[in-house]
C-alpha positions as CSV (number, residue, x, y, z in Angstrom):
1,M,-61.0,259.0,108.0
2,S,-60.5,258.6,111.5
3,A,-57.3,256.9,113.3
4,T,-59.1,256.3,116.3
5,L,-61.3,253.8,114.9
6,S,-60.9,250.3,116.3
7,P,-60.7,247.4,114.2
8,A,-63.7,245.1,114.0
9,A,-63.4,242.0,115.8
10,I,-63.4,238.7,114.4
11,H,-64.9,235.7,116.4
12,V,-63.8,232.1,115.5
13,T,-65.9,229.3,117.2
14,D,-65.7,225.6,116.5
15,P,-63.6,226.2,113.2
16,T,-63.5,223.4,110.6
17,P,-60.0,222.0,109.9
18,L,-58.7,222.9,106.4
19,P,-57.7,220.3,104.3
20,P,-54.0,219.8,103.0
21,H,-53.4,222.1,100.1
22,D,-53.3,219.2,97.4
23,A,-55.8,216.8,99.1
24,P,-58.0,215.2,96.3
25,P,-61.3,217.3,96.0
26,S,-64.8,215.5,97.3
27,G,-67.7,215.6,95.8
28,R,-66.4,216.8,92.4
29,R,-69.2,217.7,90.1
30,S,-69.4,216.0,86.5
31,A,-69.2,218.2,83.5
32,S,-72.3,216.5,82.6
33,D,-74.3,217.3,85.9
34,G,-77.2,218.9,84.2
35,R,-77.3,221.8,86.8
36,D,-73.8,222.9,85.7
37,T,-74.2,222.7,82.2
38,A,-77.8,224.4,82.2
39,G,-77.8,228.0,82.0
40,D,-77.2,231.0,79.8
41,E,-76.3,229.5,76.4
42,T,-74.6,232.7,75.0
43,L,-71.8,232.0,77.6
44,P,-68.8,230.6,75.7
45,S,-67.9,226.7,76.5
46,L,-65.0,225.3,78.1
47,S,-62.6,223.3,76.3
48,R,-61.6,219.8,77.9
49,E,-58.1,221.4,78.6
50,E,-59.8,224.4,80.3
51,V,-62.0,222.1,82.3
52,L,-58.9,220.5,83.7
53,R,-57.3,223.7,84.2
54,Y,-59.9,225.1,85.9
55,S,-61.1,221.9,87.8
56,R,-60.3,223.4,91.7
57,H,-63.1,226.3,90.6
58,L,-65.5,223.7,89.0
59,I,-66.2,221.8,92.3
60,L,-67.0,224.9,94.0
61,P,-70.8,225.1,94.1
62,E,-70.4,228.9,94.0
63,V,-68.5,228.8,90.7
64,G,-69.3,225.5,88.9
65,L,-69.3,225.3,85.1
66,E,-71.2,228.2,84.7
67,G,-69.6,230.6,86.8
68,Q,-66.4,229.4,85.2
69,R,-68.2,230.2,81.8
70,K,-68.9,233.5,83.4
71,L,-65.3,234.4,83.8
72,K,-64.3,233.2,80.5
73,A,-66.9,235.7,79.0
74,A,-65.6,238.6,81.3
75,R,-63.8,241.6,80.2
76,V,-61.7,243.5,82.9
77,L,-59.7,246.4,82.4
78,L,-56.7,247.1,84.5
79,V,-55.3,250.6,84.6
80,G,-51.8,250.2,85.4
81,A,-49.4,247.4,84.9
82,G,-47.4,248.1,88.1
83,G,-47.5,247.4,91.7
84,L,-51.3,246.7,91.9
85,G,-52.0,245.8,88.6
86,S,-49.5,243.0,88.3
87,P,-50.8,240.7,91.3
88,A,-54.2,241.7,89.7
89,A,-53.6,240.6,86.4
90,L,-51.9,237.4,87.3
91,Y,-54.4,236.1,89.6
92,L,-57.3,237.1,87.0
93,A,-55.6,235.6,84.3
94,A,-55.0,232.4,86.6
95,A,-58.7,232.4,87.4
96,G,-59.7,232.4,83.8
97,V,-61.0,235.7,82.9
98,G,-61.4,235.8,79.4
99,T,-60.2,239.1,78.3
100,L,-57.7,241.5,80.1
101,G,-57.4,245.1,78.9
102,L,-53.9,246.8,80.2
103,V,-53.7,250.5,79.9
104,D,-50.0,251.5,80.6
105,F,-47.4,253.8,78.7
106,D,-44.4,253.1,80.9
107,V,-41.2,251.0,80.5
108,V,-39.8,248.8,83.2
109,D,-37.4,250.1,85.4
110,V,-34.9,248.0,87.6
111,T,-36.5,249.9,90.7
112,N,-39.9,248.5,89.6
113,L,-38.7,244.8,90.3
114,Q,-39.2,245.1,93.9
115,R,-43.0,244.9,93.8
116,Q,-44.2,244.6,89.7
117,I,-44.1,241.0,89.6
118,L,-45.3,241.0,86.0
119,H,-42.0,242.0,85.0
120,G,-38.4,240.5,85.2
121,T,-34.9,241.5,85.1
122,R,-34.8,240.7,81.4
123,D,-37.6,243.3,80.6
124,I,-35.9,246.3,82.0
125,G,-36.1,248.9,79.3
126,R,-39.3,247.0,77.5
127,P,-42.5,248.5,77.4
128,K,-44.5,247.1,80.7
129,L,-47.6,246.2,78.1
130,D,-45.1,243.7,76.3
131,S,-43.7,242.1,79.2
132,A,-47.0,242.1,80.9
133,A,-48.3,240.3,78.0
134,D,-45.8,237.6,77.7
135,R,-46.0,237.0,81.3
136,I,-49.9,236.6,81.4
137,G,-49.6,234.2,78.3
138,E,-47.3,232.2,80.4
139,V,-49.9,231.9,83.1
140,N,-52.6,231.1,81.2
141,P,-52.6,231.1,77.2
142,H,-56.3,231.1,77.0
143,V,-56.6,234.7,78.1
144,R,-56.8,237.5,75.5
145,V,-54.9,240.4,76.4
146,E,-55.9,244.0,74.7
147,P,-52.9,246.5,75.3
148,F,-53.6,250.2,75.3
149,N,-50.2,251.7,75.1
150,T,-51.4,255.3,76.0
151,R,-52.0,257.5,79.0
152,L,-55.7,257.3,80.3
153,T,-56.8,260.9,79.7
154,S,-60.3,262.8,79.4
155,A,-60.3,262.4,75.8
156,N,-60.0,258.5,75.7
157,A,-61.4,256.9,79.2
158,L,-64.8,256.8,78.4
159,E,-64.2,255.1,74.9
160,I,-61.9,252.5,76.4
161,I,-63.9,251.8,79.6
162,R,-67.3,251.3,77.9
163,E,-65.8,248.3,76.2
164,F,-65.3,246.4,79.6
165,D,-67.5,245.1,82.6
166,I,-65.2,245.8,85.3
167,V,-62.3,248.3,85.9
168,V,-59.4,247.4,88.2
169,D,-57.8,250.7,89.4
170,G,-54.1,250.5,89.9
171,T,-53.2,254.1,89.5
172,D,-50.6,256.0,91.8
173,N,-51.7,259.6,91.3
174,F,-54.8,261.6,92.1
175,P,-55.9,263.2,88.8
176,T,-56.2,259.6,87.1
177,R,-57.7,258.2,90.5
178,Y,-60.5,260.9,89.9
179,L,-60.7,260.2,86.1
180,V,-61.1,256.5,86.6
181,N,-64.1,257.1,89.2
182,D,-65.8,259.8,87.0
183,A,-65.3,257.5,83.9
184,C,-66.9,254.5,85.5
185,V,-69.8,256.4,86.9
186,L,-70.6,257.8,83.5
187,T,-70.3,254.4,82.0
188,G,-72.0,252.4,84.8
189,R,-68.9,250.1,85.3
190,P,-67.7,248.9,88.7
191,N,-64.4,250.3,89.8
192,V,-62.6,248.3,92.2
193,Y,-60.3,250.5,93.8
194,G,-57.0,250.1,95.5
195,S,-54.1,252.3,96.9
196,I,-50.7,251.7,98.8
197,F,-48.2,253.8,100.5
198,R,-45.4,252.5,102.6
199,F,-47.1,249.8,104.8
200,E,-50.5,250.8,104.5
201,G,-53.2,250.2,101.7
202,Q,-56.9,250.7,100.9
203,A,-59.6,248.6,98.8
204,S,-63.0,249.1,97.9
205,V,-65.4,248.9,95.2
206,F,-66.9,252.0,93.8
207,A,-69.6,253.2,91.2
208,T,-71.9,250.5,91.4
209,A,-75.5,251.3,91.2
210,D,-76.2,251.2,94.8
211,G,-73.1,252.0,96.2
212,P,-70.8,255.1,96.8
213,C,-68.0,256.3,94.4
214,Y,-64.5,257.6,95.1
215,R,-65.9,261.2,95.4
216,C,-68.1,260.2,97.9
217,L,-65.2,259.3,100.1
218,F,-62.8,262.0,99.1
219,R,-64.9,264.9,97.7
220,E,-61.7,267.2,97.2
221,P,-58.0,265.9,96.3
222,P,-55.3,266.9,98.9
223,P,-53.3,270.0,98.1
224,P,-50.4,269.1,95.4
225,G,-47.5,267.8,97.2
226,L,-49.0,266.8,100.2
227,V,-49.0,263.4,99.9
228,P,-45.7,262.1,98.7
229,S,-45.3,259.5,95.7
230,C,-44.1,256.0,96.5
231,A,-40.7,257.0,95.0
232,E,-40.3,259.7,97.6
233,G,-42.0,257.9,100.6
234,G,-41.3,254.4,99.8
235,V,-43.5,251.2,99.8
236,L,-43.3,247.6,101.2
237,G,-42.5,245.4,98.1
238,L,-45.3,243.1,99.3
239,L,-47.8,245.4,100.0
240,P,-49.1,245.9,96.7
241,G,-49.2,242.0,96.3
242,L,-51.5,242.1,99.2
243,V,-53.9,244.8,98.1
244,G,-53.8,243.8,94.4
245,T,-54.8,240.4,95.3
246,I,-57.8,241.9,97.3
247,Q,-58.9,243.8,94.1
248,A,-58.8,240.5,91.9
249,T,-60.9,238.7,94.4
250,E,-63.4,241.4,94.3
251,A,-63.5,241.6,90.6
252,V,-64.0,237.8,90.3
253,K,-66.9,237.9,93.2
254,L,-68.5,240.8,90.9
255,I,-68.2,238.6,87.9
256,L,-69.7,235.6,89.4
257,G,-72.2,237.3,91.7
258,I,-71.3,235.5,94.8
259,G,-70.5,236.8,98.5
260,E,-70.2,240.0,99.8
261,T,-68.3,242.5,98.0
262,L,-66.6,245.9,99.4
263,V,-69.4,248.0,98.3
264,G,-69.9,250.5,100.8
265,R,-66.8,249.4,102.8
266,L,-63.5,250.7,102.8
267,L,-61.0,247.8,103.6
268,L,-57.7,249.5,105.5
269,V,-54.7,247.2,105.5
270,D,-52.0,247.6,107.8
271,A,-49.2,245.3,106.7
272,L,-46.7,246.2,109.7
273,R,-49.5,245.0,112.1
274,M,-51.1,242.9,109.9
275,Q,-54.4,244.5,110.8
276,F,-57.5,245.1,108.7
277,R,-60.3,247.3,109.5
278,N,-63.6,248.3,107.7
279,L,-64.9,251.6,107.3
280,K,-68.5,251.8,106.3
281,L,-69.2,254.1,103.3
282,R,-72.5,255.7,102.3
283,R,-73.4,257.4,98.9
284,D,-73.2,260.8,99.5
285,P,-76.3,262.6,98.1
286,E,-74.4,265.7,97.3
287,C,-71.7,264.0,95.4
288,P,-71.6,265.6,91.9
289,A,-70.6,262.2,90.3
290,C,-73.2,259.6,91.8
291,G,-75.6,261.8,93.7
292,T,-76.6,264.9,92.2
293,H,-75.3,263.7,88.9
294,E,-74.6,267.4,88.0
295,L,-70.8,265.8,86.4
296,T,-72.1,264.9,83.1
297,A,-68.7,264.9,81.1
298,L,-65.1,264.3,82.3
299,E,-63.0,267.3,83.0
300,D,-59.7,268.6,83.3
301,Y,-58.3,266.4,86.4
302,E,-54.6,268.1,86.4
303,E,-56.7,271.5,87.0
304,F,-59.2,269.7,89.3
305,C,-56.4,268.5,91.7
306,G,-54.8,271.8,91.4
307,L,-51.7,271.0,89.6
308,R,-52.1,273.6,87.1
309,R,-52.6,276.3,89.6
310,A,-49.6,275.0,91.8
311,A,-47.4,275.4,88.7
312,A,-49.0,278.7,88.1
313,A,-48.3,279.7,91.5
314,G,-44.9,278.4,91.2
315,L,-43.9,280.7,88.3
316,A,-45.5,283.6,90.4
317,A,-43.0,283.2,93.0
318,P,-39.2,283.7,92.8
319,P,-37.9,280.7,90.6
320,I,-36.0,278.0,92.5
321,R,-32.8,277.9,90.4
322,E,-31.2,274.6,89.4
323,I,-27.8,273.5,88.9
324,T,-26.5,270.2,87.6
325,P,-24.2,267.5,89.3
326,R,-21.5,268.3,87.1
327,E,-21.6,271.9,87.9
328,V,-21.4,271.3,91.7
329,A,-18.5,269.0,90.9
330,A,-16.8,271.8,88.8
331,K,-17.3,274.2,91.8
332,R,-15.8,271.6,94.4
333,A,-12.7,271.0,92.1
334,R,-12.2,274.9,92.2
335,G,-12.6,275.1,96.0
336,D,-15.6,277.2,95.8
337,D,-17.2,278.0,99.3
338,F,-20.8,276.6,99.8
339,D,-22.8,274.3,101.8
340,L,-24.4,271.3,100.4
341,I,-27.8,270.2,102.2
342,D,-29.1,266.6,102.0
343,V,-33.0,266.8,102.7
344,R,-33.5,263.1,102.7
345,E,-34.2,260.8,105.7
346,P,-31.6,259.4,107.8
347,H,-32.2,255.9,106.6
348,E,-31.9,257.1,102.8
349,Y,-28.7,258.8,103.9
350,A,-27.6,255.5,105.1
351,I,-27.8,253.8,101.9
352,A,-26.0,256.6,99.9
353,R,-24.6,260.2,100.5
354,I,-22.6,262.7,98.6
355,E,-19.3,263.1,100.6
356,G,-19.5,266.2,102.4
357,A,-23.3,266.8,102.5
358,R,-24.9,267.9,105.8
359,L,-28.2,265.8,106.6
360,I,-31.2,268.1,107.2
361,P,-34.5,266.0,106.6
362,L,-37.2,268.1,104.8
363,A,-39.5,268.2,107.7
364,T,-36.7,269.7,109.8
365,V,-35.5,272.5,107.5
366,S,-37.3,275.3,109.2
367,D,-36.0,274.4,112.5
368,A,-32.3,274.5,111.0
369,I,-32.7,277.7,109.2
370,S,-31.0,279.5,112.3
371,T,-27.9,277.1,112.0
372,L,-27.6,278.3,108.5
373,D,-25.7,281.3,106.9
374,P,-28.0,283.3,104.7
375,N,-25.0,285.1,103.0
376,R,-23.4,281.5,102.0
377,E,-24.2,279.8,98.7
378,I,-26.4,276.8,99.7
379,V,-27.1,273.6,97.0
380,V,-29.9,271.5,98.1
381,H,-30.4,268.0,97.1
382,C,-32.6,265.0,97.8
383,K,-33.0,261.5,95.9
384,A,-34.7,263.1,92.5
385,G,-35.0,266.9,93.2
386,G,-38.7,267.3,94.3
387,R,-38.2,267.1,98.0
388,S,-35.2,269.5,97.7
389,A,-37.2,271.9,95.5
390,R,-39.5,272.3,98.4
391,A,-36.7,272.7,101.1
392,A,-35.1,275.6,98.5
393,Q,-38.5,277.0,98.8
394,V,-38.6,277.2,102.5
395,L,-35.0,278.7,102.4
396,Q,-35.8,281.3,100.0
397,N,-39.3,282.4,101.5
398,A,-37.0,282.6,104.8
399,G,-34.5,285.2,102.9
400,F,-32.0,283.1,101.5
401,H,-31.2,284.3,98.2
402,R,-28.3,282.0,97.1
403,V,-29.8,278.7,97.0
404,W,-29.6,276.2,94.1
405,N,-31.4,272.8,94.1
406,L,-29.5,270.0,92.4
407,A,-31.4,268.7,89.4
408,G,-31.9,264.9,89.5
409,G,-30.6,264.7,93.1
410,I,-28.4,261.8,94.2
411,T,-29.5,259.7,91.3
412,R,-28.3,261.9,88.7
413,W,-25.0,262.6,90.8
414,S,-24.6,258.9,90.4
415,D,-25.0,258.8,86.7
416,D,-23.1,262.1,86.0
417,V,-20.2,262.3,88.5
418,D,-19.7,259.4,90.8
419,P,-21.0,255.9,89.9
420,D,-19.8,254.6,93.5
421,V,-22.5,256.3,94.9
422,V,-25.5,253.5,95.0
423,K,-28.5,254.3,93.3
424,Y,-31.8,252.9,95.1
C-alpha cells in the first residue's frame, strides 16, 4: 500500500446535536407493532427480559424486533480470544449475537492483560477459553459459547468454519491469516479481518460473494522475520479495542444487512494521529482463491509463508549456538573475557538491562561491526531470543566465529539468574 495516499476528507454541514447518553428514547416501537413482529417466523423469539435488555436496539428502525431476532439467530466464529477477539467478543455478546464460537488454545499470561480485556488478573494461567466464556456469560447470559480448544489448521478449519455464519479473524500470524481467508472463500463465509501493530491497525470484510479476499490484497506473504510480532515490536493496548470494535460493528451490519460495510475497502487506523483512511479494493481476477478459483483445498500454510524453507535454510547455514543465562552467569563469576551485546531498542534498555551489557540495537549491528573484536567471545541477547538470533547471524556472516545467542533473552535471565531485573 502507498504511504502517500491522503486521508479521505469528511465534511460535516449543519450537524444535528446528539442527545445526552441516557436521554429517554423517543418514538419507542411497541413489541406488538405489526411491522416488527411480522417477518421470518423461523427466527427465535425474544423473552421479556431480552426485550428489555435490547430495548435501545429495538427502537432503532434499522434493527427493530426482527433485527434483534436475527442477531439472536446468528452464529459468529472468533478465531483468537486475544487482543482483537476480546473487544469483538464482548460487544457481539452485548449486542445479543446468539452463538459465539471461540477458537484458541493458549493460556492467560500477565503480558496479555494490557490489551486482552476478556481476561483478568485472577485468570493468569487459565485457558483463555475458560476465562473468555466466564466473562461473556457475565456480559450476557443469553449468549451461547462454543469453545474450540485447538489450533486452527488445514485439517479442521473447514469443518469448524462451515458451522458458522460469519468469521471474525483475530489472528496474529500470517499462516493462520491465509488459512482463515481460504477457508472462508471455500465455505462462502464472510471474513471480518483485523490486524494491529504498534499504533496502526487495519480492518476490512473479505470473502463475500461480490468482494475481494485477503489474497487479492496480499497475494504473497512477507518473507519470514520481516514483520516483527507484537511481542517484539509492541502494541498500544487500546488499539486492539478500537480495531476489534470495528470488526464487531461490521459483523453486526452483515447480520442485519444494514449500512455500508467494509467490503471492497481497507480501513487504515493511525491511533497516534487519530486518523482513518480508506483504500478501495477490487477483486483480483487472477487471485487463486476468489478469482480463478484454482485453490480448491486448503494447503500447508507454514510452507506457503516460507517458514519451513526458512527453517531449512537455517539448518543449511552454520547453526547459531545458544548459551543459557546460568552459563553466562557462571562465565562472569569465573572472570571470563567476553562481550555482552544487547540488541533491543533504547526504550527497552531503559526498562530493564543486564549489568555490563552494551546496547547495539538490531538495526545498527551491521554498522557497529567495525567496533567489535572478531577474536573475542560475544554473547548477544534481546528480550526473548529472536532478534538476538538474527544479530548473531549477521555477526557470524561477517566472520565472527565465537558468537553465542542468550537463550530466552533478558526474560529468562530474570527467571534464572537475577529476579531484580524487571520483566516486561
